[in-house]
N, C-alpha and C positions, 0 to 999 in steps of 0.2 A: 647819730651816722655823721664819724669822726671826716678828721681831711684828705687824707685816703679816702677812703671810699665811696664821699661825694664826689672826686677830681677824678678816678674811676667811670663814674657813672656819669657826670658827663663829656668825657671825652669819650661812651657809649651813643649816645648821641653828639654826638658834632653831626655828622657827617650828614645831618638832618639843615644844615651847615646851606649846606652844596647842593640842595637840591633843585631839579628844574621846578620840580610843579611846586615850591615856592615860590606864592604870589596869585597864581594858578584859581581858579574855583575848586573848590573841595567838591560840590555834582561832581565832577566830572568823572572824581578815581571810586566815591560812594551812589550805589546807585537809593532811589527812593524808592518808597513803598510802592508796591506791586506793579514796577518797568519788569517789561521781561519781552523776552522774541527778539525783532530786528534793533527796537529799542532798545535794550539794553545788550545786543552787542554792537553798536556801536557804540552804545556811549563809551565799551571800554573800550574797542579801538582807537579810539581819541584819546581815553587816559594814556593808554601803551605802545602812541606815537610820545605821548607827553615826553612817558620810562624811557624810550630805546635813547631821545637824546640829553639824558641825566649820568654828567658825572660822578653819579653815586646810587647808582640802578644797585650794583651789583651788593652792598652793605644792604637795599634798601631792601634788597631784597632775600637775603639773612636775617634782618631781623624778623619781617615776614612771616620765619620759619619760624625758629629760633621761641619767636611772643606767640606765631600758632594763632596768627591774626584775621579773628572771623568773620571781617569786612573789607572790604572794597577790593582796590586793584593798588598793590604793593610790588614796587621793582622789578614791574613790567606781567607777574602777577594776577590774574584775579580772585577771589575763594574761593572757585570748582576748580581752580588749577594748584594752585595753595595745597587744600583736600586730596589733591591726586598724589602730592610729591611727599606726605607728613605719615609719620609711622602709622599704621591697623590702629590700634593703640589708642591715635591719637583720639581723642574725640572733635564731635564735628560741635561747635562750638547754635550752633543757628534750628541743629532738630534735637542733644541731645541724645544721641545716638551713638556708637564708636560706628567705625568707617566700616564697610565690609572686606 
């Protein structure tokens, strides 16, 4: 990788330095195995509350959609919400099926 490519790659991730979630317990943003129902919704709402106060929420959201992040809350969107925004031909990595 040449110096220009490395610099471009570093710049594309530089937004993470200002992320509100830095220093937070990452378990807030990623569900544990078997989490369902009310427990999941409550954790997601807490994660979204952190995202709502984040100065780089738009960059985080754009990243999660561009790289089709399969898990967690990114930029205030849950994995299910991101899945609904992706193109029909995008693959759902959790089930390995195309979106309906």
